[in-house]
N, C-alpha and C positions, 0 to 999 in steps of 0.2 A: 504493500500500500504506500509506503514511504517513497519507494522508487517511482511509482506512478505519479505521485504528487510532485515529484521533482522534475518531471518532464517539462520541456519548454512549452509555454502557452501557445495556442494556435495563432496564426498570423491574422492581421486585420481583414485581409481579403476573404479568408475562410469564414471568419465570424460574420462579415457582411453578407456573404453568399448564403450561409446557413440561415441567418435571420430572415433574409429576403425570401428564401425558399419556403420557410415555415409560415411567414405571413401570407404569401400568395396562396399556399395550399389551404390555410385556415379560412381565408376570406372567400376563396373559390367554393369551399365546402358550404359555408353559410349561405352565400348568394344562390348557388345552384340548388340547394335544398329548398330555399324559399321559392325559387322559380318553379320547381316541380310541385311543391305543396300547394301553390296557388291554383293549380289546374287539376289536381287529382285529389281523390278522397280515400287513398290507400296508404297512409303514412307508415303503417307497420310493414306492409309488403314492400314499400319503397326502401325501408331500412334493411329488410332481408335481402333485397337485391344488391344493395351496397355491400353487405357483408359477403355475399356469394362472390361478387366480383373481386373483392379484396382477397378472399381465399384462393381464387383462381390465380391472381397475380403472385401470391405467396408460393403456390405450387410451381408456377412457371419459373419464378426466380430460383427455386430449388432445383428444377430440372436443368437449367442453364448454369448452375453452379454459382449463382450470385449470392444465394443464401443457403444455409444448411439447416433444414427443419427437422425437429424430432417427430416421430410418428407413434410414440408410445402412448397407448391409451389403456388404462386399467382402472379398477374400482377405487383404489387409493387416490389416484390423480383426480378422478371425477368428483369424489367426495371433497377433496381439498379445495378444488377450484369452484365448487358449486356456489358458495356465497358470493364470490366475485362475479361469476357469470350471471347470476340472477340480478345483482345490482347493476351490472353493465347493461343488461337487456332493458330493465326498468328505466335506467337513466337515459339511455339512448332513445327509447320509445317516447318518454315524456319530453325529452328535448325536441324531438320532431314535432310532437303535438304543440309544444310551446311556440315553435317557429311557424306552425300552421295558423295559429290564432292571434299572433301579435305581429306588428311590423318588424321588418329586419332591423331597423334602427332602434327598436325597443327591446330586442332580444337580449341584449347585454343587461338591460335593467331588470327584465323578468327573471333572469338567472343571476341576479346580483348578490344573492345570499350565499354563494358557494363558500366564500372565505369565512363568514361567521359560523356557518354550519360545520366547516372543517375544524375550526378551533374548538367549537362546542363538542364535536364528536371525539376529538382527541382528549378533551377533559373528562368526558363520561366514560369512554372505553379504556383509555390509558391512564386515567386518574392523574392527569398532568395539568397543573395550573399554568396558564400562559402569563406573561408579564402584563403590567398595567398598560404598557405601550401597545401591546398586541390587542388588548381589549379596546383601547382607544381607536385603533385602526378598524377593528370590527364595528365599533360604534359609528364611525364615519361611513363605512360601506353600507351599514343598515339604514342610516339616515338618507343616503343617496337612493336606496331602494324605495323607501316609503315616500320620498319626494316624487320619484318617478311614477309611482302607482297612484298616489292621491292628488298630486298637483301637476299632472302632465298637461291638463288642458284639453286633452283629446278623449275620445270614448275608448278607454283601455278595456280590453277583454279580460274579465276576471277569470274566465276559464283558462286563458293563456297564462295569466299570472299564477294560477294554482298549479298548472303543469310545470311552470318555471321553478316554483318553490320546491315542489317534489323532486324535480330533476336536480336542483341544487343540493338537496339533502342526500339523495342517492350518490351524487358525485363525491360529496364529503365522506360518506361511509365507504365508498369505493376506494378512496385514497388511503384509508386505514387498513381495509381488508387486503388490498393489493400487496402490502408489505409482508403479509403471511403467505399469500399465494405464490409470490415470486420465489420463495425458498423451495417450493416443490419442483421448480424447473431450474435448479442450480443457479439461482440469481440471474438468469438470463432474461433481460427485458424483451428481447426479440422472440424468444420461445414463448414467453407469456403472451405477447401480442398475437402470435400465431394461434395458440390454444384459445385465447379469448374470442377471436373472430370465428374459429371453427365451432366451438361449443355454443357461442351466442347464436349463430345461424341455426343450429339444430333446435335450440330452445325456442327461438323466434318463429320457426316453421310451425311449431305446435300452437304458439300464441296466435298466429295469423289464422289458423284453422278455427280456433276456439272463439276468436273475436268477431267472426262473421264477415270478415273482409273478403272471403273467397268469391262471393257473388259480385262484389265491386271490382275484384281483379278480373273476372270474366267480362264484365262490362268494359273494363279498360282495354282489353285485347280485342273485343269485338265491337267497340263503340267508335267514337270520333278518332280518326287516324292522327289528327294533329296532336291530340292529347297523348296518344301512345308514343308519337315521335318525341314529344317533350319529355315524357317519362323515360324513354330509352336513352336519350342524350344525357338527361340529368343523372340517371343511374350510372352511366358510364363515367361521367365526369366525377361525381361524388365517390363512386367506388374506387376509381384510380387515386383520387386525392386522399381518400380515407386510408388507403394503403400507404401512400407517401407520408401522410401525417404522422403515422406511428414512427416512421424512421426520422422524419423531420423534427418531431418533438424531442426525441432522444438526442439527436445531434445538437439541437438548440441548447438543451440543458448541459450537454457534455462540453461544448466548446465555448460557452459564454458563462458569465457570472450570473447569479440569481437576479441581481438588480437589472442587468442588461436584458435578461429574458423577460422580466416583468415589464420593463419599459416597452419592449417590443410588443408585448401583449396589449399594453395600454394603447400604443399607436394603432394596433390592429383593431381595437375596439372603436376608436375614433374613425378609422377608415371605413369600418363596417357601417357606421351611422351615415357617413357621406355617400357610400355606395347605395344604401337603402333609399336615400333621397334621390339619387341619380337614376337608379334602375327601376325602383318601384314607386317613385314619387311620394315617399314618406314625408311627413311634415315634422320638423324638429321644433317643438315649442320651447319656450324659455324653461319650463319645468323639466322637460326631458333633457335638455342640454345641461341644466344644473345637476340633474340626477346622474348623468353619465360622468360629468366632471368630478363629482364628489366620490362616486364609486371608484373611478380611476385613481383619484388622489389617495383615498384610503388604502387601495391595493398597493400602490407604490410605497406609501409610508410603511405598510406592513412588511414589505420586502426589505426595505432599508433597515427596519428594526430587527428583522430576522438575521440579516447580514451582520449587524452590529453584535447581536447576541451570540452568533456563531464564532465571533472573534474572541469571546471571553467576557468577563464581568464588567464590560465598559459602561453598561447602562446602570449598574448598581450604584455607582458613585453619584448619579444624578438624583437618586432618591434613597439615600442610605437609611432614612428613618422608616422606610416601608418594609423592614426585614420580616415583619409578621406575615407579610404576603409573599410567600415563596414564589420565585419565578424560575421557570425551567426554560432553557434555550430551546427554540423551536426545532433545531436540528435533532435534539434529544427527544422532543415530543414525537417527531416523525419517526424516529428510530425505536420508539416504544421503551425508552429508558427512564421513564418518569419515576418508577419505583426506586431505582438506584439513586436518583437525585434526592428523593424524599427521605431516604434512610441514611443519607450522608451525615456524619456527626458534625455538630456545630463547632 
């Protein structure tokens, strides 16, 4: 580990290229999803198609030697990955429903509670108390969310907001569960991505049948040809970018600092809002703009605090009188080391 950390940092061209690739892939996913969901009524089947295309690209990459995939499937693996797969299917499904019922420019607001839910989940499941600064960041993000929902000035779909909140909660749970799941595949993020797509597609196939979308799927294939063409192109684009997103997100985190990665995510959020205005003629009200700005500001502040805490007890000197409120560095929270921190002698 020490030798890996001692390697030279990536050059600026690699960082710029990786971030640009990640942002383009993420923006393309959101816009293409919205484009298709505006014209079709089969969001679950659309998601299933994306997963199948991603699986096909994984296998194709394996055949040509670009990737080496594991094909081990046994009861222990299935049981170990089951919680993560269920959360992934629920999260992706509700994310698609969110995008179907809200504007593309409002999507970030509707899913704005991911950060507070992540911190809350870490506290409940890992028994880890975050710092007051982290709580402040969560407060800012939550404030931005409620401003967007109640002071947007437009007719916001409460159904879309509900789906966004549930999607945010499952995303937060997924972030905790994934740390246990990855140990089942020898800590390989690529292998985990492969199994996630494979098993999620199998589970989602059953969900599509049970949800009653099958009749709508038949209408899609035998109905308006223009809608089918839109669905086919949208599926191909999002399926390909979904496959690339898994690689891009890993590269983005690997070659950049957490702050750079979060800033790039913030820029992507702003770009998504402008693209929503340009492509779908969304209206950005003062309330919506304020909401997006506060959510982004809180997210960047959280990342900065997390970076400072990971460097050591730098923040403790700022509030030494708050020793009764124990603070755990967020890196330790994510690693599930809260118990060790709490048992540390004074």
